[in-house]
C-alpha positions in Angstrom: -18.4 -9.4 -8.4 -19.8 -10.0 -11.8 -18.2 -12.4 -14.3 -17.6 -11.3 -17.9 -18.3 -13.6 -20.8 -15.9 -13.6 -23.7 -16.2 -15.4 -27.1 -13.4 -17.9 -27.8 -13.0 -19.7 -31.1 -16.5 -19.5 -32.4 -19.5 -19.9 -30.2 -17.7 -21.3 -27.1 -17.9 -19.0 -24.1 -15.3 -18.8 -21.4 -15.7 -17.1 -18.1 -13.2 -14.3 -17.6 -13.2 -13.7 -13.8 -11.8 -10.4 -12.8 -9.7 -10.6 -9.6 -11.5 -9.0 -6.7 -8.3 -7.3 -5.5 -5.8 -7.1 -8.4 -3.5 -5.0 -6.4 -3.0 -7.7 -3.9 -2.3 -10.6 -6.2 1.5 -10.4 -5.9 1.6 -9.8 -2.2 3.0 -12.7 -0.1 0.5 -14.9 1.8 0.2 -14.3 5.5 -0.9 -16.9 8.0 -4.6 -16.8 8.8 -5.1 -17.2 12.6 -7.8 -19.6 13.7 -10.8 -17.8 15.2 -11.6 -18.4 18.8 -14.9 -20.1 19.5 -16.6 -16.9 20.7 -15.9 -15.2 17.4 -17.5 -17.9 15.2 -21.0 -17.3 13.8 -23.5 -19.8 12.3 -24.4 -19.6 8.6 -27.5 -17.5 8.2 -30.6 -19.5 7.5 -33.6 -17.5 8.9 -36.7 -16.6 6.9 -36.0 -12.9 7.6 -32.5 -13.2 6.2 -33.7 -14.7 2.9 -36.5 -12.1 2.7 -34.0 -9.3 3.1 -31.7 -10.9 0.5 -34.6 -11.0 -2.0 -35.5 -7.3 -1.4 -31.8 -6.3 -1.9 -31.6 -8.4 -5.1 -35.0 -7.2 -6.4 -34.0 -3.6 -6.1 -30.5 -4.2 -7.6 -28.6 -2.4 -4.8 -25.3 -3.0 -3.1 -24.9 -3.6 0.7 -21.7 -3.3 2.7 -23.0 -6.3 4.6 -22.2 -8.5 1.5 -19.4 -6.6 -0.2 -17.3 -6.3 3.0 -18.1 -9.8 4.2 -19.5 -8.6 7.5 -19.8 -11.3 10.2 -23.1 -9.8 11.5 -25.0 -10.2 8.2 -27.0 -13.1 9.6 -28.3 -11.4 12.7 -28.9 -8.0 11.0 -30.6 -9.3 7.9 -32.8 -11.6 10.1 -34.2 -8.3 11.5 -34.4 -6.8 8.0 -31.6 -4.4 8.8 -29.3 -3.7 5.9 -26.6 -1.1 5.3 -26.6 0.2 1.7 -23.5 0.9 -0.2 -24.0 3.5 -3.0 -22.0 4.5 -6.1 -21.5 1.0 -7.3 -19.5 -2.0 -6.0 -16.0 -1.1 -7.1 -13.8 1.1 -4.9 -10.9 3.3 -6.2 -8.9 2.8 -3.0 -6.9 -0.3 -2.1 -7.1 -0.4 1.7 -5.2 -3.3 3.2 -8.0 -4.5 5.4 -11.1 -4.2 3.2 -12.8 -6.9 1.1 -14.8 -4.5 -1.2 -13.8 -5.0 -4.8 -11.1 -2.5 -6.0 -10.5 -1.2 -9.5 -11.9 1.3 -12.0 -15.6 2.0 -11.3 -18.4 2.4 -13.8 -20.2 5.7 -14.3 -22.6 6.7 -11.6 -26.1 5.0 -11.8 -28.4 8.0 -11.7 -31.3 5.7 -10.8 -29.5 4.1 -7.8 -30.7 6.6 -5.2 -34.4 5.9 -6.1 -33.8 2.1 -5.9 -32.1 2.5 -2.4 -35.0 4.7 -1.2 -37.6 2.1 -2.4 -35.6 -0.7 -0.7 -35.5 1.2 2.6 -39.3 1.6 2.3 -39.8 -2.1 1.5 -37.7 -3.1 4.5 -39.6 -0.8 6.7 -36.4 0.6 8.3 -36.8 3.1 11.1 -33.1 4.0 10.9 -30.9 3.4 7.8 -27.1 3.7 7.3 -25.9 4.8 3.8 -22.3 4.2 3.1 -20.3 4.1 -0.2 -17.2 3.1 -1.9 -14.4 5.7 -2.4 -14.9 7.4 -5.8 -11.7 9.4 -6.3 -12.6 9.5 -10.0 -15.4 12.0 -9.4 -15.0 15.7 -9.1 -17.1 15.9 -5.9 -16.1 12.4 -4.6 -19.8 11.5 -4.8 -21.1 14.0 -2.3 -24.0 15.0 -4.5 -25.0 11.4 -5.0 -25.0 11.0 -1.3 -27.3 14.0 -0.9 -29.6 12.8 -3.7 -29.9 9.4 -2.0 -30.7 10.9 1.4 -33.2 13.4 -0.1 -35.1 10.6 -1.8 -35.2 8.5 1.4 -36.6 11.6 3.2 -39.3 11.9 0.6 -40.1 8.1 0.5 -39.7 7.4 4.2 -40.2 10.7 6.2 -40.1 8.9 9.6 -36.8 7.1 8.9 -33.7 8.6 10.5 -30.6 8.6 8.2 -27.0 8.0 9.1 -24.3 8.6 6.5 -21.0 6.7 6.7 -18.8 8.7 4.3 -15.4 8.4 2.7 -12.8 11.1 3.3 -13.3 12.9 0.0 -9.5 13.5 0.1 -9.2 13.9 -3.7 -12.4 15.8 -4.3 -12.0 19.1 -6.0 -15.0 20.5 -4.1 -15.8 20.9 -0.4 -18.2 18.0 0.3 -19.6 19.2 3.6 -22.0 22.0 2.4 -23.6 19.4 0.2 -23.6 16.5 2.7 -24.8 18.6 5.7 -27.3 20.4 3.5 -29.4 17.2 3.4 -29.3 17.2 7.2 -28.3 13.6 8.1 -29.2 12.6 11.6 -25.7 11.0 12.1 -22.5 11.8 10.3 -20.2 8.8 10.5 -16.6 8.6 9.2 -14.2 5.9 10.4 -10.6 6.5 11.3 -10.2 2.7 11.2 -6.8 2.5 12.9 -3.9 4.4 14.6 -1.8 6.9 12.6 1.3 4.7 12.6 -0.4 2.0 10.6 -2.0 4.2 8.0 0.6 3.7 5.3 -0.2 0.0 5.0 -3.7 -0.3 6.3 -5.2 2.9 4.6 -2.5 3.9 2.0 -4.8 6.2 0.1 -6.0 8.1 3.2 -4.6 10.5 5.7 -5.3 10.2 9.4 -5.4 13.9 10.1 -7.5 14.7 7.0 -10.1 12.2 8.3 -10.0 13.8 11.8 -10.4 17.2 10.3 -13.4 16.1 8.3 -15.2 15.1 11.6 -14.0 18.3 13.3 -15.5 20.5 10.6 -18.9 18.7 10.7 -19.2 19.9 14.3 -18.0 23.3 13.4 -20.7 23.7 10.7 -23.5 21.7 12.3 -23.0 21.3 16.0 -26.4 19.6 16.5 -25.6 16.7 14.2 -24.3 13.5 15.9 -20.9 12.6 14.8 -19.5 9.1 14.9 -16.3 7.3 14.1 -14.9 3.8 14.5 -11.7 1.8 14.6 -10.5 -1.8 14.3 -8.2 -3.4 16.8 -6.0 -6.4 16.3 -3.8 -4.9 13.6 -0.7 -4.5 15.7 -1.6 -1.2 17.4 -0.4 -0.5 20.9 -2.8 0.2 23.7 -1.5 3.8 24.2 -2.1 4.5 20.5 -5.8 3.5 20.9 -6.0 6.0 23.8 -4.5 8.7 21.6 -7.1 8.1 18.9 -9.8 8.5 21.5 -8.3 11.8 22.7 -8.1 13.0 19.1 -11.7 12.2 18.4 -12.9 13.9 21.6 -10.9 17.0 20.6 -13.0 16.9 17.4 -16.1 16.6 19.6 -17.1 13.2 18.2 -20.1 11.9 20.1 -20.0 8.1 19.3 -17.1 5.7 19.1 -17.2 2.1 17.8 -14.4 -0.4 18.4 -14.4 -3.8 16.8 -12.2 -6.8 16.0 -10.3 -6.8 12.7 -11.0 -10.0 10.8 -8.6 -10.7 7.9 -10.6 -11.5 4.7 -7.9 -13.4 2.9 -4.2 -14.3 3.1 -3.4 -11.4 0.8 -5.0 -8.8 3.1 -3.2 -7.0 5.9 -2.2 -9.6 8.4 -4.1 -10.0 11.6 -1.8 -9.5 14.6 -4.1 -10.9 17.4 -7.6 -11.5 18.6 -8.5 -9.0 21.3 -10.2 -10.4 24.4 -13.7 -9.5 25.5 -12.2 -8.1 28.7 -10.0 -5.7 26.8 -12.9 -4.5 24.8 -14.8 -3.8 28.0 -11.8 -2.0 29.4 -11.6 0.2 26.3 -15.3 0.9 26.5 -15.0 2.1 30.2 -12.0 4.3 29.3 -13.8 5.8 26.3 -16.8 6.8 28.4 -14.4 8.3 30.9 -13.0 10.5 28.2 -16.4 11.9 27.5 -18.0 10.1 24.5 -21.7 10.3 24.6 -21.9 6.7 23.5 -19.5 3.8 23.0 -19.8 0.4 21.4 -16.8 -1.9 22.0 -16.9 -5.6 21.3 -15.5 -8.2 19.0 -18.5 -8.0 16.7 -18.9 -4.2 16.8 -19.1 -2.6 13.3 -20.1 0.9 12.3 -23.7 0.0 11.5 -24.2 -2.9 13.9 -27.4 -2.1 16.0 -27.3 1.4 14.5 -31.1 1.8 14.9 -31.1 1.0 18.7 -27.9 3.1 19.1 -29.5 6.1 17.5 -32.4 6.0 19.9 -30.0 5.7 22.8 -28.1 8.7 21.5 -31.2 10.8 21.5 -32.0 9.8 25.1 -28.5 10.6 26.3 -28.5 13.9 24.6 -31.8 14.8 26.2 -30.3 13.8 29.6 -27.3 16.0 29.0 -29.5 19.0 28.0 -31.8 18.5 31.0 -28.8 18.2 33.3 
């Protein structure tokens, strides 16, 4: 979040700090639960972390690692793995769980896709995840900006596989899929995030079945593209509701499911209900494989792009085994 400077009585300058989440200011504080020891991470201090940070800063790009306060930033950046967030750093939605800044975004930066492609090249990424803020202010929801970014990465880094983690394009006046699938991403990722019952508070600007339909249509239009979706647990969902989400995703032929622990960013965000045990994550993983997912990542630290490079290689192997079988 950038601070604005404003003149006040002559030459004096006063910092005017824009609230990161203005829509949450008047919400009551909720109690922050203490993290169990197995969920705590050390502050990042490796040489690789600081080298990645410098590359990100030098190319003037946003990462979801920073903007969403991801707990895995230390381990990922130490390996020079970063997930890029395009279309600026301000989101038009106000999801109850998310720490990305909300408000009115600036105009699209037409040079951003080139900077992202150069950063991918500089980091030497074999697999890259490109996500974005929601841009409900744009006619196409930002689909063409996604395609331009992927296209430039293909030109700059032809050996790099590309995964797109998209918004739902719910308010777009154009069908985003012909544009998004036209750039042939290797993985199409869109997160359901939570169970339908909690959408009104957790994802008030989104619709569960619209997100599900988006994933379903990807497979209809491009059956060979891997599809992926994820959800958080610990928001108050019931076990049977998680299983229903799994069934819905399998009905949409989604290949890859991620399940991770919700971590409440501040007292103003959607309240954390509980910390899910490692044993329960393992149980969910076993059940998900039993329902037919090609790949499942289920752990407290699982996030959409965590180990995405290794996971993509594993997906390719499992697909080959299925074809051979």
